[in-house]
N, C-alpha and C positions, 0 to 999 in steps of 0.2 A: 812371271809367274805359271805352273802351271800344279794344277790342282792334282793329289795323286789318285789314280787307278782306281780305286778303289773307291772315293768321295765319289769321281766323277759317274760311276756305272750304278751309284747309291740317288745320286739326283735326279739323273735321265729314268732311275725304276721309277720314283717319286710323283714324274714328270707323266707319262705314262697313265696309272695309275689316277695322276688327277683328271686326266681326258678323258676314262673307262666311265669317272665317276664324278660329276660335276658335286659342288662342295652342299648345294643344297638336296640333292640325292642322298648325298652319303647321310647328310645329317637327318632326315627324312626317315620317321619312326613310325607312327600310327598310319594307319594305312584309315583311305574316307567311310570305309565296312564300319570300322569305330566309330564316327561322330554319335550313333543316336546314343548307343552307350555310356558314353564320356558328355551326354548333355543328360541324361536319364542317372545317374552317379553325381555330376554337380550340381542338381535340383537336390539330391536328397540330403548335399554333406548342404549346400542352402539351407532348407529346411532344420536341418537338428542344428546348424548354427547358430541359426533364428532360437529356437528354442532353447536353447545353452543361455542364449542370450540377455533372452524375456526373459526365461528364468529368475535368472541370478539379477540380475537388473529388479526384478519381485521379494526377495532377500531382503536384496539391501533396505527398501526403500522400508520393509518392514521393520529395518535395523533405525533407520534412521528415522520414522517415526514415532516407533518408538522410547529410543533415546529423546526424541526433543518435550513429545510431551512430558515425558516423565519430567527433564529440568524442569517446564513450564507452571510444573505441580508442585515441588518443593518452596515452603515458602504460601503456598499459597491456601488461603481457606476455607471449609468443604464449600461446595456448590453446589444448591436443590437444583435438579433440570427441572424434574418431574416429580414430585413428593410425592406419597413418598416409595418410591417406586426407583426412581435414578439419582444417584449424587453420586457427587468429585470427592469424593474426601486424601489425602493425604495418607500414606503408610506403611513403613517396614511392614517388609517380610523377611522374616531371615528362615522360614521350612519350605516348602519346591513350591509348584504348583499352586494358587489356590490356595496357600496361606497354610500348604497343610504343614504340619513342625517336623524339621529334620537339618540336624544341625552340624555344623563343624567343618571338616574336611570332608569326607564321606558326599556331602553336599555336593559339592565344587566337582569333588571328580567321578560325581552322576550325572551332574551335567557337560562335564566339557567328551567324559562316553557316550550321554547320547547326541552328542555334536557332530563326537567322529561318526558314530554309531551309523548316519542320519548322511552322515555323506559317502560313508563304505559304502551303502546299497544304493544311492542313483550311480555313485561308478558300475559295481555291479550288473545294477539290472537296467543301463543304461535309460535314465528312464524319462532324456529328450528325447527317445522315439518316442515319447505315449504322452502328448502337449497337456492332457485332464491332470495323471497323474503326477509329469512332472512337475507340474506348477499346483500342484495339495504341495508335494514335494520338500518344494521350495518356502513355502508358507510355514509349515513346521521347520529344516532351518533358522528359516527367519526371525520368527520367535525366540529356539531355542537359544541360538548366537545374543541375540536383545538381553534374555534375561540373568545369559553365564556374563552378558560385559558388564553390569551389574557387581554379578557377587564376585565377581574376580576383581573390581575394582572398588565396591565399594564396602562388598560381605554383607549386600543387603540387595533383594528387588526392594525395588518402591512400585507399589499397588495405592490405582486412585477411582478405577470404576465400581460404584458399588449400583448393584441392581438389585434389589429387594431382597428375603437372604443368603441369596447369593452369596459363595463366597467372595472379596471384593478382588480385585485382577486389573489387566492390564493389558496393551495393544496390541502385547508379543504370545500373552496369557489366550489372547481368542486368534491372532494367526493359529498358530500351534493347533487350535482346536479345530480350524475351518478347514486347516489341511486337513489333519485328522479323519474329521467328518470325510472329509473327498478321498481321502487313500479310499476308505471302505464302502464309499462311494463307486468307484469304480471297482475294486474287484464283488461288489456282491451285484453290480449291473453292467454293467460295459467291460468290463475285462471280453477278450476272443474268449473259443473256449481251448482254443489251440497254446493261447498262450504261458510260461509259464509263471511260477508267483512275481508278483507286485510286474 
């Protein structure tokens, strides 16, 4: 059985093209001179990926530590660590940070809005390219999420750290304060003059 004339011609053409352009050559898009650029790009992506992973892990660790310490304090009697300066005692905070009063739906709206704003800032300014700033922001986000979990599921935040006459606070509050301090240090002393905000 003979193949149609057009099919025979097409097969011959494909055969000639295969001889002119071997498979490996046809598939080869990259040139050897592109290698340094590609290696540099891979290293940059690796650094940024590492920063993102470590930053995310830091935020997650803050959330876990915050929730575990709060759970441990439920039903625990007051503990004097360094009287009268440092003590642990369980308290339910229906206000915002450091027992500042704020009730109801407004409180939850502010909490969720703050977390959303922080995430948008991290994405908008690609903070993972600036590790110090990125980790500071992750501290703030981890602390905000830790307290948000309490507000959304308990209706109040558990506080237990008392230092002198300072308002009672928790691990999440501490992380937020450290993160904000880190952002200020970066903005005031570490930011390159040519960089934009954050």
